[in-house]
Structure formats: C-alpha cells, structure tokens
N, C-alpha and C positions, 0 to 999 in steps of 0.2 A: 509097433507090435512084431516079433515075430513071424512067420509066413502059416509057423506047424503050429499058432496055435488055433485053436479051431472052434466051436462052438457045437460042446458037449451031447447037451440035454436043454429044449425050451418048452417046459412044460406051463400049463394055465388053467386055472380054475374057480369057482365062483366062491366069491366071498362077499357076502350076506351078513351085517352089524346094524345088528337093530339101534334106533335113534335113541332116547330120553326121552325127548317127545316129539311129536313133530315136525318137520323143516315146512314151515310156511313162505309162500312164495308167492307172484299176483297168479299163478298159472294154476297155482294146488301146492298141495303137501305130504310130502316122503315121510315114509315110517324107518324106513329102511334105507341101508347104502346099498346099493346092488352092483356092488363092483367086482372086479377080476383082477385077480393075484397072479401074476407072471414069475415062476422061476428062470433062471438061466444058468448055467455051468457050464463054464469052460471047458474045453479037456486034460489041464491041469488043477482043473477038482475045482478052483473055483468057484463061489455063485452068488449070483447078482438078485436082486427083488426089484419089480416094479409094480404098479397099479394101475388099473381103468377105471374111470370114473364115468361113465358115459350118461351123458344129459341131451336126449332128443331136440329139444328144443333148440339145439347147436346145427346138427346137421343129420338127424334125425335116428342116427345110433343108440344101441340099448344096450345090456346088459348080454341077449342072448349073440346080437350080432357082433358084440369085440371077442365073443368067447368064439366063436364060429370064424372071425380075423386073424385069432389070435392061434388056434389048434389048426388054420388050413397054412400059418406061416410054418408052424413044428414042422408041418413036411418038408418045406425048401431051406430050411434055417440048419438042421439039426447038418450037422458035418462041415457044414461053412466055416470055410479059413476067413479068418480077423485081416481083412486090411487094414492099414495105420490110420485112417481116415473113417470114425466112426460112421460118417456123414455118409457114404458110398449105397453101407447095409440100410441105413435109414432114409436114403430116395427111392432102395430097393423096395421096400417092405413099405410106401407109401404108393407105389406106380402097381403094384399087386396090390394092394388093401382099397386104395380110392378115397372118393373122397367123402365116403362119411363113416370113415377109421378113426377119428381119430385119437381118441383113446385108448386104442388098442393100439395108435403110434404111441404114446406115449408111454407108454404101459412096457414098450418091449425097448423103446429108446432108455427109458430110467436103467430097467434090467440092464441093458446090455454097457452102459456108460457105468453102472453102480459094479459091476464086477471089474472089468477095466481098470477102474480107480481101487477097488479093493485091492485088485494084483498089482496095480503102480502103488499102494500105498501114497494115493493123493486122495487128499477131504472132496468133497463134488463141490465145494462152496471157490476150492483154490482155481481146479478143473474150469471154472466158468470168469474163472477171472480175477478173481480174489482179493475183490476190492473193499469185503468187509466179510462180517460174522453177524450184524445182529440187524431186527427191524422191527417195529413197532407193527402190533395186529391190534387192527379193531375185534368186537363181536357183536353178534346177531342178533336183534329185536327180531323173530319172525312176527306172520301174520299172525291178528288175534284182537281180541278187546283193547281198549283204550290201560282199561286199569291191567291186565297181561301185559300191557308194553309198560308200564311204572313197576308193575314187581322184575322185569327181565333186565332193566335198564339200569334201576337198583343194586340187583345182583350183581350184573357188569360191573358197575365202578367198586362193589367190593370186594371183585375179584384183583383192582388196582389198575384194570384196565379205561384207558381214557376214551379212546376212541370209540362212537357205536353206531353200526352198517343200520337203519331199519330198512324194510320190507315194505313197498309201497305196492299202490293200486290193486285192481282186480275190481271182484263185484261187488264187495264194499262201498266204493266208491270215496271221492275227495275227504268230503267233509270227515265221514270212518278216520279217514290216514290223518286228517288233520288235531281231530280230537286222541288220536295215538300220540303223533308227534308233540303237541302240545305236555303229553303226561309225561311223556318223558323227558323234554325241556324242564318241566317242574320241578323231577328227580333229581339233575344230571345238568345243569344251565348251561353247566359251563364245557360238556364233550362235544368235541366239535361230531357232527351230524353229515354220516356217509347214508342219501336216500339212493335205496335200491328198486328201481322198477321190475326190473326183467322183464323189458319190452311189453309191460300192459298196463301200460297208462297211454291212453285217447289226448292228442293235442286239448282237446276243448278242455279235460281232467289236470294237463296238465297245468294251464293256465290258473284253472281255479286252484289250484295246492300253491303255484308260485305267491298267490293274489292274497290266499290265506296266512301262509308263512309270514309272508311281510306287514302284515297287519297283527298277526301277534310276536314281531320281535323275534322272530327264530329266523338265523341263515348259515343254510345248509356251507359244510365242507366242499361235498359236493354232490352232486344229480348224475345218479349210474344209471344208464340203456331206461329212460322211463319209458322213451317211444318205440313202437314198432321196428327192429333191428332194419329194414327198410328204409324209414322212415329220414334221408338225412336231408334231407331239406327243412322236416322239425325237427329235427336237432338242431340245424343250424340256427333255427328262428328260437328254439329255445335258452340256448347262450346269449344271443342276444337280447332279450325280451329281460329274462332274467337275473343276468347281469354276475351271475356262477360259473362257475367251473362243471364243464358236462364228462361224463366218462362215456366211452361205446366200451361197450363187451358183448353182447349181442350180434351186434352189428361189426365184430372183427374177428373172425376168424383163421384167417389169413393173412398174408402181406401184400395181394394185391387187395382185401377188404382194407387195410390200414389206409393204400395207397384211395382207395375210393372215398373213404375217412376225411381224411386230409384235404381230398382237393372239394370236398363240398362244405367245411372247414365247419364240422358237425361232432368236435371233439377236441377237450381239453389238454384229458389225460384218456389211456388207453388199456382198458384192464387183459394185462397178458395173464391167459389158464392153460396152463402144459397139455390141457385135458383136451383143448379144443381142437390142434392140427398137430398136439409132438412137441419136444426141445427142438428141431432142429425150426420148425416154420416160426418154433416162437422165439426165437433169435435172429430171425428173421424181420417178423414185427417189430421187437425190438428194436433193431436197427433203422428201418424206415420211420419208427416215429419218433426216433432223436435227429433224426436229419431232418426231420420239420419240426423238429424243439419243442413236439407235445411231451406232455409228464406221463409215470408210466406206476402203474400199477400192478400188484400180483396178487391175483384170488384163485379159487379153485371150486370146484361142485364140491359137492356132499365126499368127503377122502376121509381116509384115517390119518393115522401119523407119517405113514410111510411113502404116502404121494403129497401130501402136505410140507416135509422135508426135502423134498428134492422142491419143491416149487421153493423155499427158505433157502435152500442153495442158490438156486440159478441167481434170485433176487440179489442175493446180496452181495453173492462174488461177482456180477456183473456191474452192481452200486446203482444208484440214480434212483430208486423208486420211491415215490414220494407217497404211494400210501400202499396197503398191505392186508387183506383180507383172509389170515390163515388161522382161524378159529373153529370150522367144521373140528377137528379132533373133542372137541369140548361137549359135544352134544349127544356124539358116541355112546352107546349103553357098557360097550365094552372097547379094550385094547388086544388087539391079538400078536401084538408086536412089540418088540424089545427094543432100545432107542431113539434117534432122531431126535430134531432140535428142542431145547429146555424152554422153560415158557415161568419166565415171574413176572404177575400182573402182565401188560400186555408186551414185554418185553422178549422178544424171539432171541435166539443164538445158539449158532451154527457151530462155535469157534471150538467148542471139545470135540466136534467129528474130526476123524484119525485119517480115515481111508472110507472113498463112496462114501454113500450119505446116511451108511450105521445105523440101515433098520434093518433085522431079522425078524421073521416067524415065530410068537411066543413059544 
C-alpha cells in the first residue's frame, strides 16, 4: 500500500436492531442487538465498514464502552498513513484500547480490511487465504418451553437447515432442558445437536444432563461451554465422562486463553468469535488450535449480516472449520444493509463477493 494513502475519516455510531423475538441464553434474554457501526474512509474515497457487537460476559465490554473506544480512536486514526501491514495499526488499537475492547477492535479491523480490499479488488475470503467459499451454519433454539422448542426446531427444519443449536442452562434446571431436548429430538431426530450452555451450567447439572441425554438415546454433536469459563478442570472431566466433544467459547478470548485450555485438556473444539478480541487475535487463536490438533468453530454474538459476513469470509477463506454458527441475521427484525453472504437452507456462500466483504449500509 503506497505511503501516501491515509485514513481520511473514521466514524462510529450506535447500531440498534430489534429482534423478532427475545434471544434467550442461560444468562438472560436479549431483545435488541445493541451494536456499533464503523465507517472508515481512505484518503482516495474508498470506504470500508465494520460492526461491533459487544457481549459483557467475555470482557465486560458494553455498547457504550465500544463507542467510547472507537470515538477515542477517531482522534488518533484520522490522518494516519497506512502501513503495508494492517497488523501494525491493529496492534496499536489494542494497546490504546486495552483488553476490554474486543468488539471495538473487531469493528475497526473489519472496516480497515474492507476498505483495503475494496481498493485492491480482492474479496475478503481470498484475503484470508482463499481455501474455500462455503460453510454450513446451524440455527439456534433459544431458551423457552418444550413446546416452543419443538416449534422452533420444526421451523428450522422447514428452512432446510440441518444442524440445530440449543441453548441450555440457567435457572430452569436440567429437567426442564431435558424436556426441551426430547421435544426437539422428536421433531428432528436426525439433526446434529450443538448444546450451548453459555457458561451457565453447574458441574452437578452437567452430570444430570449427560445422564438424562444418554437415557433418552440422544447423542449431541457438541457440548459448547457448559461450565464456567474458568472451570477448565471441570470441562476436562466433562470430556472424559461424557465421551462427547466439548467446545470452549467463553473460556477462550485470546491466544493465551487457548493455550491454557489446551494444556488443561479442556476442549476438543474452540469457538472462534471475532468479537472477542478482533481479527488479528482470532488468527492467532486459529494457529494455536491447529498446532494442537483441535477442531475449529466460527460463531458470533447477536450480529447483523455485516459482521456475520466478515466471519464467514474469515472461516471459509482459512478453511478447516468443522462447525459454523452464523445464524443471528435470521433473528433480526430488519436488515439495515445491502450485500453479504447468501444463505440457501443452511449453506452459506461468499463466492459471489468480489471486493472486501461486500456489505454497505442500505
């Protein structure tokens, strides 16, 4: 990139998108995607866009904090000459923003790489390696009653989506979750089930859930972050005692976290979410996981098609992701953007993208 190219404009604004229905997880329900839109304009007029979707359980970051971080970054970013290596600015952003700026970091890096690759005429999936252009996503059954779970699962199958992710844990307890899972299994007996506890399942309840699932002849494809994010010993025991694959999500925000999980034998799969610490750190986590022989999952928070397309380009371009959870655009009441990945049943494609991530405000 020529040294004369600079960041001409860097702006951020609240991006609040209502959900069709509350998105319930073990820790509570979300009714609005309280996100942030970032616009980065290069000195030649090329624009790139990024989205921040903070989730406080990861690092305490809120929408207000993400906005504050990004608006502070405007002060030192505008007018900066772009280095030939995007990671230089990414590292400076992290140094200035601190460890609690994961989604803000992601929004900045997404917008920077979008502008960079739009200017070069390179699709983002190719920038990340060009290994592929396709993924298969699941769709989520959020918390609720057994009857609601059955209706949701039936609707997922009608959409042509094969894999079903189910939120478990929380105050209702394992007996309630087992009823919900039995109802889902009845209407979609062949569907691979990813059971996501969002760190809200106790060790005792985890044992009851495993026993209950086995008694009902239900074999999940993956147990995703059932236990508290610091309980690596418990996660390792869950792997041994269940005999099923266990994924680390909340336990892994950084590459150092991934190393600790691997050393503890606490996971078979690591869920990569760009919102945790940004794209550069996510690349480091992928490298650590691959070196240890762990599987990879691409996921996200409650995000629009913008952020989800960046994640799809990341995972498809790198290749080797065995699970994908990029369904949240389906839960939003509106889509304030044009472009992005295409979805046919559960099949995501980014093959049609020709420059950057291809998403622009409507």
